[in-house]
C-alpha positions as CSV (number, residue, x, y, z in Angstrom):
1,M,0.0,0.0,0.0
2,K,1.3,3.4,-0.9
3,R,-0.1,6.7,0.5
4,V,0.9,10.2,-0.8
5,K,-0.2,13.8,-0.6
6,I,0.0,15.6,-3.9
7,S,-0.1,19.4,-4.3
8,V,-1.0,20.5,-7.8
9,Q,-0.2,24.1,-8.8
10,G,-1.2,26.1,-11.9
11,K,-4.7,26.8,-13.4
12,V,-6.3,24.0,-11.5
13,Q,-9.4,25.6,-9.9
14,G,-12.6,26.4,-11.8
15,V,-11.6,23.9,-14.5
16,C,-13.2,20.7,-13.1
17,Y,-9.8,19.4,-11.9
18,R,-11.3,17.8,-8.8
19,R,-14.1,16.1,-10.7
20,Y,-11.6,14.6,-13.2
21,A,-9.3,13.6,-10.4
22,L,-12.2,11.9,-8.6
23,S,-13.0,9.9,-11.7
24,K,-9.4,8.9,-12.4
25,A,-8.8,7.9,-8.8
26,K,-12.0,5.8,-8.7
27,A,-11.0,4.1,-12.0
28,L,-7.7,3.2,-10.5
29,G,-9.3,1.8,-7.3
30,L,-7.7,4.4,-5.0
31,T,-9.1,5.9,-1.8
32,G,-8.6,9.3,-0.3
33,Y,-9.8,12.8,-1.3
34,V,-9.2,15.8,-3.5
35,S,-9.7,19.4,-2.3
36,N,-9.2,23.0,-3.4
37,D,-6.8,25.1,-1.3
38,D,-7.2,28.7,-0.4
39,D,-4.0,29.5,-2.3
40,G,-5.4,28.3,-5.6
41,N,-3.8,24.9,-5.6
42,V,-5.4,21.5,-5.4
43,T,-4.4,18.9,-2.8
44,I,-4.9,15.1,-3.3
45,L,-4.4,12.5,-0.7
46,A,-4.3,9.1,-2.4
47,Q,-3.8,5.6,-1.1
48,G,-3.8,2.3,-2.8
49,A,-1.6,-0.1,-4.8
50,F,1.8,1.3,-5.8
51,P,1.2,1.2,-9.6
52,A,-2.2,2.9,-9.3
53,V,-0.9,5.7,-7.1
54,D,2.0,6.2,-9.5
55,N,-0.5,6.3,-12.4
56,L,-2.5,9.0,-10.6
57,I,0.7,11.1,-10.0
58,D,1.4,10.9,-13.7
59,W,-2.1,12.0,-14.5
60,C,-1.8,15.0,-12.2
61,Q,0.8,16.4,-14.5
62,I,-1.8,16.6,-17.2
63,G,-5.1,17.1,-15.3
64,S,-8.4,18.0,-16.7
65,P,-8.8,19.3,-20.3
66,Q,-9.2,22.9,-19.2
67,S,-6.4,22.9,-16.6
68,N,-2.8,24.1,-17.1
69,V,-0.6,22.4,-14.5
70,S,2.6,24.2,-13.7
71,Q,4.0,22.0,-10.9
72,V,3.2,18.8,-9.0
73,F,4.7,18.1,-5.6
74,V,4.4,14.6,-4.1
75,E,5.3,13.6,-0.5
76,E,4.8,10.3,1.2
77,D,2.1,10.4,3.9
78,E,2.4,8.2,7.0
79,A,-0.9,9.1,8.7
80,D,-3.1,6.3,10.0
81,E,-6.5,7.3,8.7
82,I,-8.1,4.7,6.4
83,Y,-10.4,6.0,3.7
84,L,-13.0,3.6,2.3
85,D,-13.6,5.6,-0.9
86,F,-12.4,8.6,-2.9
87,S,-14.2,11.9,-2.5
88,I,-14.2,15.6,-3.2
89,V,-13.8,17.6,-0.1
90,Q,-15.7,20.9,-0.3
91,S,-13.6,23.9,0.4
């Protein structure tokens, strides 16, 4: 099991980035959440099989059709919470 926190920067709010991230994560069988940040970034916490998490990280570089991703930061997350599904957290 791999668990990461991903910070996505660029034009990623108001372009359905969270909705597309939700769809991609569910298709990959991941759990966690995606949320908008006050600074205009998007944060994703994803947990699941190593290849699936890596696939989501790769997808984050591209994002939704209307987005323009400038940077993606990934850090391992060691928290103990267990997520049963993947959801959009309202900001």
